[in-house]
N, C-alpha and C positions, 0 to 999 in steps of 0.2 A: 576514749574520744577515737573517731574514726578520720583517716585522712583520705579523700576521694580526688580523682583527677579526670577531667574528659579531655584528651590532647587530640587536637583537630589539626588540619594541615594549615590553618591561618590563625585560629585562636586556642589557647588552652584555658580551662578552668580548673582551678584547685579551689577545694573546700574542706572544712574540719566540720564535723558533725557530731553531734551527741547522739547516743543510742535512744531509739523508741521505735516501738512495734505498732504497725509495720513498716514506718516510714521514719528513718533518721532525722534528727531536727539540724537545720544548717546553724553554724555559729559564726563562721567567717568564710567569704568566697570573694576570690580575686580573679580577675580575667588577665591573662599574659598574652602578648604577641609571640607565636611559637618560634618563629625564626630569629627572635632577638636573642635566644639563649642556644648554646651549644649543647646542652643536655638537659635531662629531665631532673636530675639531681640538684643542679646549681638553681633552676626554677623553684624547686621545692625548698631549698635552704633559704631563698629570699623570702618565700611566702610565710614559711614558719618564723622567721625572724620578725616579719612585720607583724604577725599575730602574736607575737610573745608566748608561743607555746613551747614547752620543753619536749623534744621528741620522744622522751621517757613517757609521755602521757598518751602517745599514739599507740593504740592496741593493734591496730590492722589498718592495712591500706589496699585501695584497688584502684586501678586506672584503665579507663577505656582509650584504646589507642586507634587511629585511622590506618588501619592496616591488619593483615593476618597475624596471629599470635600463634607462634610454634614453640611448643613446649612452655618455657618460662621467657621468651624473649620475642621481640617484635621489631620489624624494621617499617618505619611509617612510610606509607605509600607517596604522600606529597610533600614530605620534609626530609632533608638529608641526614637525619640522626635515627638511631634505634634505640631501644629501652630493653635492659634485661632485670627481671624482677629479683633474681638471686643478687646481682651486683648491686642494684639499688638498695636493697635490705641492709647489705652490709656497709655499704657507703655511709647511709644515714642513719644506722644503727636503729632500724625500726622493723617491725614485722608482724606477722606475715604480710608479704606485698604479693598481690596477684595482678595480672594482667588479662583484660578481656579485649575482644575486638570492639570498637567503639558503638557499633550498633547492638551488639550483644548487651553491653552495659546498657544503653537506653533501653532495651526490651526488659530488663530488670525493674524499671521504672514504671513500665506499663501497667502492671497490676495494682499499683498503689496510687496511681493518679485519681485526683477528684473530678467530678463531672464538669466542674467550672473550668478545668484545665483542658477540656476537649471540645472540640467543635464537631458536631455530627454532620456528616453528609449524607449518610444512610442508616436509619436505626436499624434495619434488618431484623432477624429473628435468631439470636445467638442460643445455641445449645449449652447446657450446663458444663459438657465435657468436651467442649472444641478446641482446637488449635487456634493461635494468633499468629499474624505476621506483621512486620514493620518495614516500611520504607522510609528512607530520609535522603533527600537532596540537598546539598550545601555546596562546599567546596568540591566534594565529590558525591558519589552515589552509594548509600549503604543499605544493606538488606539484612534481617535477621528473622528467626523462626521462633515462637513459643511453643513447645510441643506439650500437650497435655498428657502427663504421665502420672499414674498412682495418685490421682486426685490434686495435682498441681502442674504449674506451668514450668516449663525448664526451657530458659532461653538458649538458643544456639546460634553460633556465627554464621555468617555467609558472606561469600565475596560476589554475590551475584550482579554487582554494580559494573563488574568487569566482563560481564558475558556479553554475547553479541547483541548488537541493537537489531531488534525485529521491525522491519518495515510493514506498515499494514496498509498504507495508501499511496496514491500516486505521488503525493508530496513527500511522504516518508522516503520514497524510493530515490527521489531527488536529493534529499538530505542524505541519504545513505551514500549515493555516489560523491557527494561532496566530501563527506568524511572519509570515505576510503581512499580518496585522492590525498587528503591532508594527512591521514595517520596511517594508511596502508591497511589498516582493520579498524572497524566502527564498533565500539563498544556502547552499552547502554549508558554509561557515565559520560560519554561525548555528547549525550543529548541532554540528560536529565542531571544537571548541575549548574551552578554558576558559569563557569567557562563553556558547558553545553549549551546554555542559552545564547552566547555569543557565536558558537558554532552555527546554530539556526539561523541567527541574524546574517551571518554570511552567506549561508545556503539560500535564504529566502528573498532578501534584498537584490533585485536586478540592477539597481542604480543607486544613487546617493540617497542616503537617509534624509527624509524630510525634517527630523527632529534635529539633525546635524550631529548625529551621534557617531564617535570615533570608537570603531571596534577595538583598536589597540590600547584604548584609555584604561586605567586602573578600575573605574566605576561603570564599565560599559554594561554589565548585565543589570544592574540597579537603573541605569538610564534607559535601557531598552524596555524593562517592565513599566517604568514611569510614562514613557512616551505610549505604550501600548494602552495603559489603563485610562490616560486622558485622552486618548484618541488622536494624538498629533501626529501619528504617522501610520498609514494603512499597512505597510510591511511589518512594522513592529507589532501591530495588532496581530497580524497573520502568524509572526514568529512566537508570540505568547500563547496564542492559542494552540499552535503545534506543539508547544512546550507542555502545555496542560493536557491535551490530548494523549501525548506520549506517556506523560506521568499516570494517568488513568489506565492507559492500557498496560504498562509494567506493573503497576499496582494489582491490576487483575490477574496478569501472569502469576504474580507472587502468590497471590491468594489461591490461586489453582494448584500451583506447585505443592503448597504446604497444607491445602485442604482447611484454609483458615475460616472454619464456619463460626468461631467466636469473635472475630473481629480482625480487619485490617487496619493499622494505624499508620498515619502520615507524620513522620518527624521531620527534623532538619530545619534549617532557619529560612528558607525560602517559601514555603507554604503559609505559616501565619502572617508574613508581610505582605502577601497578595491573595489573602482569604477570598475577597470577592470574586476573583478569577477561579477559584476552586469551586466555589459555591454556584456558580452560573448553569451547571448542568454538562459542561463539556467533559469534566473529568469523570463523572459518574456513568456517562454514556459510554465512554471508552472502557471503564471498569467493566460494565455489565455486557458488553458486546462480546461474549465468549459463546456463541451458539457451538454445540446443543446444550451448555450448561448455564444459559441465561438465567434460569429460575434459581438455580444454586447461588449466582452472584448477587441476585437481588435480595438474598436472604442474609447476606453477610453484612454485619455492621462495618461502617468506615468512618472512621474520625481522625480529625487533625489534630496533633497534640500543640496546645498552646503554652504548656509550662515552657519556661524560659530556658531551663537547664536539665532537662531529662536525662541527659547521658551522664552529668554529674551525679544526680540524684540516684540513678541505677547504679553507678559504681559504689556509692555508699551503701545501698541496699545490700549489695554483694559483699562488701567488707563485712557489714554487720553479720552476715550469715556465715562468715568463714571463722568466727572467733567465740 
């Protein structure tokens, strides 16, 4: 039996899986509020107790974590606690235990996803031996590469979400100024994330929001997207359009940097929830607008991941390969 986890800044998923090639079969999955626990070991103990599974039955474990993994340890970017694989294995008496960057874990799921779990934005013309790339906006922004090496795809971590935001238009320049004023430095994540959508809202709204949205409220990003999709506030419409265009542009940047001719995949919690906004052409126009390489961009498959738990699945795929 395999134990897998997707540890995010807001939510953590833990799952038990049976081996199955190429895709482990889920037995039990539970979602936890990450900040409700002081550490991962406590959360796992609760989960294992509820699932009534002896720890001796767990052959291997892998966890995707929202932050850089250095050696066998990681400090989460948006949560005030860290994870140490060796200490976790000793505390819980399970092993081997491995840590992956959360997007690297999600990347392990990409090759085993079914066609029904993907929404195609651009069919493209993929070669048999090309690289892939993955971008995912949610609580933060994550990116990962899948390098084609010796006949197989090798997922690699990346912290590109914390790279500098690249302004492309006059609107982007005004957003950049707003971000620099607020944060001193503008990263891509300051735009492409749930909090990033709120940052865009602040930069674009010249006056009160017609939909009556409080930018400081807990559900502000969801309220902004709802107001935009329903056309209740012109500035919210502009906010969402700016978000989608910036998302497409950064996805295109990632595809260029990795020469992702076999496919660019969009993960994260935001895209599936507002799929009509991704499918209206704005995202793909920004993705392809990379002269003089427009033709190359038009040949890259672009797909939105619809699977509800790709990070968890990918961690299970990795755990299966480690034993």
